[in-house]
C-alpha positions as CSV (number, residue, x, y, z in Angstrom):
1,X,-18.0,9.9,26.4
2,X,-14.8,9.1,24.6
3,X,-11.6,8.4,26.4
4,X,-8.5,10.5,26.0
5,X,-6.8,7.6,24.2
6,X,-9.8,7.3,21.8
7,X,-9.6,11.1,21.2
8,X,-5.9,10.9,20.5
9,X,-6.4,8.1,18.0
10,X,-9.2,10.1,16.4
11,X,-7.1,13.2,16.0
12,X,-4.2,11.2,14.7
13,X,-6.4,9.6,12.1
14,X,-7.9,12.9,11.1
15,X,-4.5,14.4,10.7
16,X,-3.4,11.4,8.6
17,X,-6.4,11.8,6.3
18,X,-5.6,15.5,5.8
19,X,-1.9,14.8,5.0
20,X,-2.9,12.2,2.4
21,X,-5.4,14.5,0.7
22,X,-2.7,17.2,0.5
23,X,-0.3,14.8,-1.0
24,X,-2.9,13.6,-3.5
25,X,-3.8,17.2,-4.4
26,X,-0.1,18.0,-4.9
27,X,0.3,15.0,-7.2
28,X,-2.8,15.8,-9.1
29,X,-1.4,19.2,-9.9
30,X,1.8,17.6,-11.0
31,X,-0.1,15.3,-13.3
32,X,-1.9,18.3,-14.9
33,X,1.5,20.0,-15.5
34,X,2.8,16.8,-17.1
35,X,-0.4,15.4,-18.7
36,X,1.5,13.7,-21.5
37,X,3.6,11.6,-19.2
38,X,2.3,8.1,-19.2
39,X,3.1,7.5,-15.6
40,X,0.6,10.1,-14.4
41,X,-0.8,8.0,-11.6
42,X,-1.0,8.6,-7.8
43,X,-1.2,5.1,-6.4
44,X,-1.3,5.7,-2.7
45,X,-3.4,4.1,0.0
46,X,-4.8,7.4,1.0
47,X,-7.5,9.1,-0.9
48,X,-11.1,8.4,-0.6
49,X,-13.7,8.5,2.1
50,X,-12.1,7.1,5.2
51,X,-8.5,7.0,4.3
52,X,-7.9,10.3,2.5
53,X,-11.0,12.3,1.9
54,X,-10.8,15.3,4.2
55,X,-8.8,18.4,4.7
56,X,-6.5,20.5,2.6
57,X,-7.8,23.8,4.0
58,X,-6.4,23.5,7.5
59,X,-7.5,26.3,9.8
60,X,-6.9,26.9,13.5
61,X,-8.9,23.8,14.4
62,X,-6.6,21.7,12.2
63,X,-3.5,23.2,13.9
64,X,-4.9,22.3,17.4
65,X,-5.7,18.8,16.3
66,X,-2.3,18.4,14.7
67,X,-0.6,19.5,17.9
68,X,-2.6,17.0,19.9
69,X,-1.9,14.2,17.4
70,X,1.8,15.1,17.3
71,X,2.3,15.0,21.1
72,X,3.8,11.6,21.2
73,X,5.8,10.8,18.0
74,X,9.2,9.2,18.6
75,X,11.5,8.1,15.8
76,X,12.2,4.4,15.9
77,X,15.5,3.4,17.3
78,X,15.0,-0.3,16.6
79,X,17.8,-2.0,14.7
80,X,17.2,-2.7,11.0
81,X,16.3,-6.4,10.9
82,X,16.8,-6.8,7.2
83,X,19.6,-7.6,4.8
84,X,21.2,-5.5,2.1
85,X,19.3,-5.4,-1.2
86,X,20.5,-7.4,-4.2
87,X,22.3,-5.3,-6.8
88,X,20.1,-3.7,-9.3
89,X,17.5,-1.0,-9.7
90,X,13.8,-0.9,-10.8
91,X,13.4,-1.1,-14.5
92,X,10.5,1.4,-14.5
93,X,8.9,-0.1,-17.6
94,X,5.7,1.5,-18.8
95,X,2.7,0.2,-20.8
96,X,-0.2,2.1,-22.4
97,X,-2.9,-0.3,-21.5
98,X,-3.7,-3.2,-19.2
99,X,-2.3,-6.5,-20.4
100,X,-4.6,-9.0,-22.1
101,X,-6.5,-11.2,-19.7
102,X,-4.8,-14.6,-19.8
103,X,-5.0,-15.8,-16.2
104,X,-6.8,-19.1,-15.6
105,X,-9.6,-18.2,-13.2
106,X,-10.0,-21.8,-12.2
107,X,-6.4,-22.2,-11.1
108,X,-4.6,-21.4,-7.9
109,X,-1.8,-18.9,-8.1
110,X,0.9,-18.0,-5.7
111,X,3.1,-14.9,-5.6
112,X,6.4,-14.9,-3.7
113,X,8.0,-11.6,-2.7
114,X,11.6,-12.4,-2.1
115,X,12.5,-9.4,0.1
116,X,15.5,-8.3,2.0
117,X,13.6,-9.2,5.2
118,X,12.6,-12.7,4.1
119,X,10.3,-14.4,1.6
120,X,6.6,-13.4,1.7
121,X,4.5,-16.1,0.0
122,X,0.9,-15.0,-1.0
123,X,-2.0,-17.0,-2.2
124,X,-3.8,-15.1,-5.0
125,X,-7.5,-15.1,-5.7
126,X,-7.6,-15.4,-9.5
127,X,-11.3,-16.4,-9.4
128,X,-12.3,-13.3,-7.4
129,X,-9.9,-10.7,-8.9
130,X,-8.8,-12.0,-12.3
131,X,-7.7,-8.6,-13.7
132,X,-5.6,-7.8,-10.6
133,X,-3.9,-11.2,-10.5
134,X,-3.4,-11.2,-14.3
135,X,-1.7,-7.7,-14.0
136,X,0.6,-8.9,-11.2
137,X,1.6,-12.0,-13.1
138,X,2.4,-9.8,-16.1
139,X,4.4,-7.3,-14.1
140,X,6.3,-9.9,-12.1
141,X,7.2,-11.7,-15.4
142,X,8.5,-8.4,-16.8
143,X,10.7,-7.8,-13.6
144,X,8.7,-4.7,-12.8
145,X,8.7,-5.3,-9.0
146,X,12.3,-6.4,-8.8
147,X,14.5,-4.0,-6.7
148,X,11.6,-1.9,-5.6
149,X,11.4,-0.6,-2.0
150,X,8.3,-0.9,0.2
151,X,8.2,2.8,0.8
152,X,5.5,3.2,3.4
153,X,4.6,1.6,6.8
154,X,1.5,2.7,8.7
155,X,1.1,1.8,12.3
156,X,-1.3,4.4,13.7
157,X,-4.9,5.4,13.6
158,X,-6.3,1.9,13.6
159,X,-4.2,1.0,10.5
160,X,-1.4,-1.5,10.1
161,X,-0.2,-1.8,6.5
162,X,3.0,-2.0,4.5
163,X,2.8,-0.4,1.0
164,X,4.9,-1.6,-1.9
165,X,4.9,-1.8,-5.7
166,X,6.1,1.7,-6.6
167,X,9.3,1.8,-8.8
168,X,9.9,5.4,-7.8
169,X,9.8,4.7,-4.1
170,X,7.9,7.9,-3.6
171,X,4.3,6.8,-3.7
172,X,3.4,8.3,-7.1
173,X,4.7,5.6,-9.5
174,X,2.9,2.9,-11.6
175,X,3.0,0.8,-14.7
176,X,1.4,3.4,-17.0
177,X,-2.0,1.7,-17.0
178,X,-4.8,1.2,-14.5
179,X,-7.0,-1.9,-13.7
180,X,-10.6,-2.1,-12.6
181,X,-11.7,-2.5,-9.0
182,X,-12.6,-6.1,-8.1
183,X,-13.9,-8.2,-5.2
184,X,-15.1,-5.2,-3.2
185,X,-18.0,-7.3,-1.8
186,X,-15.6,-9.9,-0.4
187,X,-17.1,-11.0,3.0
188,X,-13.7,-10.9,4.6
189,X,-13.7,-7.1,4.5
190,X,-17.2,-6.4,5.7
191,X,-17.5,-4.1,8.6
192,X,-14.8,-1.8,7.0
193,X,-12.0,-3.9,8.3
194,X,-9.3,-5.5,6.2
195,X,-8.1,-8.4,8.3
196,X,-4.4,-9.1,9.0
197,X,-2.9,-11.1,6.1
198,X,-4.8,-9.4,3.4
199,X,-3.1,-8.1,0.3
200,X,-5.0,-5.3,-1.5
201,X,-4.6,-2.7,-4.2
202,X,-3.7,0.9,-3.4
203,X,-5.5,3.5,-5.5
204,X,-6.1,7.2,-5.8
205,X,-9.5,7.2,-4.3
206,X,-11.1,7.2,-7.7
207,X,-12.9,4.3,-9.3
208,X,-10.7,1.8,-11.2
209,X,-7.5,3.7,-10.5
210,X,-5.3,0.8,-9.3
211,X,-2.0,0.2,-11.0
212,X,1.0,-1.6,-9.4
213,X,1.0,-0.3,-5.8
214,X,-0.4,-2.6,-3.2
215,X,-0.5,-3.0,0.6
216,X,0.1,-5.9,2.9
217,X,-2.0,-5.8,6.1
218,X,0.0,-6.7,9.2
219,X,-2.8,-6.1,11.6
220,X,-6.6,-5.7,11.3
221,X,-7.1,-2.3,9.7
222,X,-10.2,0.0,9.5
223,X,-10.7,0.9,5.9
224,X,-13.7,1.4,3.6
225,X,-14.2,-1.5,1.1
226,X,-12.7,0.4,-1.9
227,X,-9.4,-1.3,-2.2
228,X,-9.4,-4.6,-4.2
229,X,-8.4,-7.5,-1.9
230,X,-6.8,-10.2,-4.1
231,X,-5.0,-12.6,-1.9
232,X,-3.8,-13.8,1.5
233,X,-0.3,-13.7,3.0
234,X,0.9,-17.1,4.3
235,X,1.8,-17.8,7.9
236,X,5.5,-17.6,7.1
237,X,4.9,-14.3,5.3
238,X,3.1,-12.9,8.3
239,X,6.2,-13.6,10.4
240,X,8.2,-11.4,8.0
241,X,5.6,-8.7,8.1
242,X,5.6,-8.7,11.9
243,X,9.4,-8.3,11.9
244,X,9.1,-5.3,9.6
245,X,6.2,-3.8,11.7
246,X,8.0,-4.4,15.0
247,X,11.0,-2.4,13.7
248,X,8.7,0.6,13.5
249,X,8.1,3.5,11.2
250,X,11.2,5.7,10.8
251,X,9.9,9.1,11.7
252,X,7.8,8.1,14.7
253,X,4.7,9.7,13.1
254,X,3.1,6.3,12.5
255,X,3.0,6.8,8.7
256,X,6.1,7.0,6.6
257,X,9.1,5.0,5.5
258,X,9.7,1.8,7.5
259,X,12.7,1.6,9.7
260,X,13.5,-1.7,8.2
261,X,15.1,-1.7,4.7
262,X,12.3,-3.5,2.9
263,X,13.2,-4.1,-0.8
264,X,11.7,-6.7,-3.1
265,X,14.7,-8.4,-4.7
266,X,12.5,-10.6,-6.8
267,X,8.8,-11.1,-7.3
268,X,7.4,-14.2,-9.0
269,X,3.8,-15.4,-9.8
270,X,3.1,-19.0,-10.7
271,X,0.4,-21.6,-10.6
272,X,0.4,-23.4,-7.3
């Protein structure tokens, strides 16, 4: 027998999955209409078995579940804890193929996201996810992440993630190329749980569809192991993530823009 709270969470999660599949379907149609545009990527967390694989047909049962799941949304009234972004805008550069693999697999790398909410240092796993770390080093060096907003905060349905890395700020942007999935057998994500402090790649739900979008896990999150984990947020970085999460999601739906103004002023990747 499930409790009413468990049922509410289940309905919220099911609604969340349907919403993400609808978004993915809409973006897939847009990519077909603009098939010659190099940025035809949909790099969102949702899509795939447990994070975006259902729905789109929405009958009466869907409407009833939506109503139940929507019973308690309240827009966040918390103050914005972050500073104003530095002057500038995303450069939106595009490339036709993945950069040449030059990362040193035996070395330790650190990425620092200097955000409007504070610095988020991240230890990168070059040995376990060389293509991903190599891509991030390349993009950071090209200023790709600079002035980009973290456009999505999820706080419901057993998920706690902040999604960043999209120069468009809409959830459908990327660098023009994709990279292979890596490190999906990492023991840290067994049991379909990405532990707090993980940084992982967003994707379309299709194999090897990661680009530039990634998510930072601010609390243990139930997800299938199909999102490349490639590093760990430092203790100082987790304090920044907590500040962002505590400010809430702007709409009160538990999945949408963060109430905090989270902008990456500068991203750097270097050997530790």
